[in-house]
C-alpha positions in Angstrom: 175.6 122.4 54.1 178.0 119.9 55.5 178.3 116.2 54.5 179.9 113.8 56.9 181.5 111.2 54.7 183.7 108.1 54.5 185.0 107.2 51.0 183.7 104.0 49.3 180.6 103.8 51.5 176.9 104.6 51.0 177.8 108.2 51.7 178.9 108.5 48.0 175.2 108.5 47.1 174.6 111.7 49.0 177.8 113.2 47.7 176.8 112.3 44.1 173.4 114.0 44.7 175.2 117.2 45.9 177.5 117.1 42.9 174.5 116.7 40.5 172.8 119.7 42.1 176.0 121.8 41.8 175.3 123.4 45.2 178.1 124.5 47.6 178.7 122.1 50.5 181.5 121.2 52.9 182.8 117.6 52.8 183.9 116.3 56.2 185.9 113.1 55.8 185.8 110.8 58.8 188.1 108.0 59.7 186.0 104.8 60.1 186.1 103.3 63.6 187.8 106.3 65.1 185.9 109.5 64.1 182.7 107.5 63.4 182.7 106.1 66.9 183.4 109.4 68.6 180.8 110.9 70.9 180.5 113.9 68.6 179.6 111.7 65.6 177.3 109.4 67.6 175.4 112.6 68.5 174.8 113.1 64.8 174.1 109.4 63.9 173.3 107.1 66.9 174.8 104.0 65.1 178.0 105.8 64.1 177.2 105.4 60.4 177.7 107.8 57.4 176.4 109.8 55.7 175.0 112.6 57.8 173.9 115.8 56.2 173.9 119.0 58.3 171.8 121.8 56.8 171.9 124.7 59.3 170.6 123.3 62.6 169.0 120.3 61.0 170.7 116.8 60.6 169.5 114.0 58.4 171.0 110.5 58.0 170.3 107.6 55.7 171.6 108.0 52.2 168.3 107.7 50.4 166.6 110.1 52.7 169.3 112.6 52.2 169.0 112.3 48.4 165.2 112.8 48.6 165.6 115.8 50.9 168.1 117.4 48.6 165.9 116.9 45.5 163.0 118.6 47.4 165.2 121.4 48.7 166.2 122.4 45.2 163.1 121.8 43.0 164.4 124.1 40.4 167.1 121.5 39.5 164.2 119.2 38.5 165.7 116.0 39.9 162.4 114.9 41.3 158.9 115.3 39.8 156.2 117.4 41.4 154.5 116.2 44.7 151.4 114.2 44.0 152.3 113.2 40.5 152.4 109.6 39.3 156.1 110.2 38.5 156.7 111.2 42.1 155.2 107.9 43.2 157.6 106.1 40.8 160.5 107.9 42.4 159.5 106.5 45.8 158.9 103.0 44.2 162.4 102.8 42.7 164.2 104.2 45.7 162.5 101.7 48.1 163.1 99.0 45.5 166.8 99.8 45.6 166.9 99.7 49.4 164.8 96.6 49.9 165.4 94.5 46.8 168.7 95.4 45.2 170.9 96.4 48.1 170.5 93.5 50.6 172.0 90.9 48.3 174.9 93.2 47.3 175.5 93.8 51.0 175.6 90.0 51.6 178.1 89.6 48.8 180.2 92.4 50.3 180.1 90.7 53.7 181.2 87.3 52.2 184.0 88.9 50.2 185.5 90.4 53.4 185.8 86.9 55.0 188.9 84.8 54.7 188.7 82.1 52.0 188.1 79.2 54.4 185.2 81.1 56.1 183.4 82.0 52.9 180.0 80.3 52.2 179.7 79.5 48.5 176.0 78.8 48.9 175.3 82.1 50.5 177.2 83.9 47.7 175.3 82.0 45.0 172.0 82.8 46.7 172.9 86.5 47.0 173.9 86.7 43.4 170.6 84.9 42.3 168.5 87.3 44.5 170.3 90.3 43.0 169.8 89.1 39.4 166.1 88.4 39.9 165.6 91.9 41.3 167.7 93.6 38.7 165.7 91.8 36.0 162.7 94.0 37.0 164.6 97.0 35.7 165.3 95.6 32.2 162.0 96.2 30.6 161.8 99.7 32.0 165.3 100.6 30.8 164.6 99.1 27.4 162.0 101.8 26.9 163.7 104.8 28.2 167.2 106.1 29.3 166.4 106.7 32.9 164.0 105.3 35.5 161.3 108.0 35.4 161.6 109.0 31.7 164.1 110.9 29.6 165.6 113.0 32.4 168.1 111.9 35.0 166.8 112.2 38.6 167.1 111.3 42.2 165.9 107.7 41.6 168.7 107.2 39.3 171.2 108.3 41.9 170.0 105.8 44.5 169.4 102.9 42.1 172.5 103.7 40.1 174.7 103.8 43.2 173.6 100.3 44.2 174.1 99.0 40.7 177.5 100.5 40.6 178.3 98.7 43.8 177.1 95.4 42.3 179.3 96.0 39.3 182.2 95.2 41.5 180.8 91.7 41.8 180.3 91.4 38.0 176.6 92.0 38.4 174.1 92.4 36.8 174.9 89.8 34.0 172.8 89.2 30.9 170.7 92.3 31.2 171.9 94.6 28.4 169.6 97.5 29.1 170.6 97.6 32.8 174.3 97.2 32.0 174.1 100.1 29.4 172.3 102.2 32.0 175.0 101.6 34.6 177.6 102.7 32.1 175.7 105.9 31.3 175.5 106.7 35.0 179.2 106.0 35.6 180.1 108.3 32.8 178.4 111.3 34.5 180.9 113.9 35.7 179.1 114.3 39.0 179.5 110.6 39.7 183.1 110.7 38.9 183.6 113.7 41.2 181.7 111.9 44.0 184.0 108.9 43.6 187.3 110.8 43.1 188.7 109.4 46.3 
């Protein structure tokens, strides 16, 4: 397998998943704006984004899709519950929640932070922070009851949700949610996460 990758992007989620699985893979680092806009990479990912996973003749993009694919490819690693189980439905729930509820406000904060000071919109920043806090609060009662999203075992939902929460941590979020904050610290202490973020 081959993972096309740019450091400090959503591609870290797929790399984290590969590291958790402890399976061999080749990491292909791309230079943003140069390699990612090449005809070769655009043939892999039509928008020039990362990550892209090559598995033999097959290519998959979108970080959450890659993580789910890998969890299914290696069921013996038990990072996703059996198909048809309620727990499997919860995996889908939390991964879609991460993509639709948690990530958009963090992405908005990231976009604002890249602007020069005079161009920044304080209202947009405040609204994004508020949206994120409200979404993250939905995790608090779940993580008060158990160490991971689907129970006592770490899994693919924790990779996707955890990666978004780790991104939010750079903006000092979440705040005032002790169970979520402790969960993020547990995830950031995992050796596979640390390997995935080594660069």
